[in-house]
C-alpha positions in Angstrom: 6.8 30.8 26.0 6.7 32.3 29.4 5.0 30.7 32.4 2.4 33.5 32.3 0.7 32.0 29.3 0.3 28.6 30.9 -2.9 27.5 32.6 -2.6 24.4 34.8 -5.8 22.5 34.7 -6.7 20.5 37.9 -9.9 19.7 39.9 -11.7 23.1 39.9 -14.9 23.5 37.9 -14.4 23.9 34.1 -15.7 27.5 34.1 -12.8 28.6 36.3 -10.4 27.5 33.6 -12.6 29.0 30.8 -12.2 32.4 32.6 -8.5 31.9 33.0 -8.0 31.0 29.3 -10.1 34.0 28.0 -8.1 36.3 30.3 -4.8 35.1 29.0 -5.9 35.2 25.4 -7.0 38.9 25.9 -3.5 39.6 27.1 -1.5 37.5 24.6 -1.8 35.7 21.3 -1.6 32.1 22.7 -2.1 30.1 25.9 -1.0 26.6 26.8 -3.3 24.3 28.9 -1.4 21.7 30.9 -3.2 18.8 32.5 -2.5 15.3 33.9 -4.6 12.2 34.4 -8.3 12.8 35.1 -7.9 16.6 34.5 -7.2 16.0 30.8 -11.0 15.8 30.0 -11.5 19.0 31.9 -8.8 20.8 29.9 -10.4 19.6 26.6 -13.8 20.8 27.8 -12.5 24.2 28.7 -10.6 24.6 25.4 -13.8 23.7 23.4 -16.0 26.0 25.5 -13.6 28.9 24.8 -13.4 28.1 21.1 -17.1 27.5 20.5 -18.9 29.9 22.9 -16.7 32.7 24.2 -14.1 33.8 21.6 -14.2 33.8 17.9 -11.1 32.9 15.9 -9.4 30.8 18.6 -7.7 27.8 17.0 -5.9 24.8 18.4 -2.3 25.4 17.5 -1.0 22.1 18.8 -1.6 19.2 21.1 1.2 17.3 22.9 0.6 14.1 24.7 3.1 12.3 27.0 3.5 10.1 30.0 5.2 11.1 33.2 6.5 8.7 35.8 5.6 9.7 39.4 6.9 8.2 42.6 4.3 7.6 45.3 4.9 8.1 49.0 5.6 4.4 49.5 8.3 4.5 46.8 6.5 2.7 44.0 6.3 4.3 40.6 3.3 5.0 38.5 2.7 6.4 35.0 0.4 9.4 34.5 -0.8 10.6 31.1 -0.2 14.3 30.4 -1.5 16.7 27.7 -0.7 20.2 26.6 -3.2 22.0 24.4 -1.9 25.3 22.8 -4.7 27.7 21.8 -4.0 30.8 19.6 -5.9 33.8 18.3 
C-alpha cells in the first residue's frame, strides 16, 4: 500500500479525519488510519462516523495493534500503543 492511502490521526478535530478518509476512499478502494496513544480513540471515532453516516458499504478490513518504544528528550524510554485500522469499500 502506498503512503497516499494512509491517514495519520493526531490531535485535530474528528471531522477533519472523516473528510480525509472519505476523500481517500473516493480515490481508492482502501485507506489505512494510523494513530498512537490518545489519538487511537479519535481514529476509531472517525472510522465509525465514515462507516455509519457518510459512506455505505465501507467495511473494516483489518485492525493491527502494537506498541512502539519511544525515547524522550532526557533519554528515558516509554511505550506508546499504536493502532492501524484498514477501511475498504
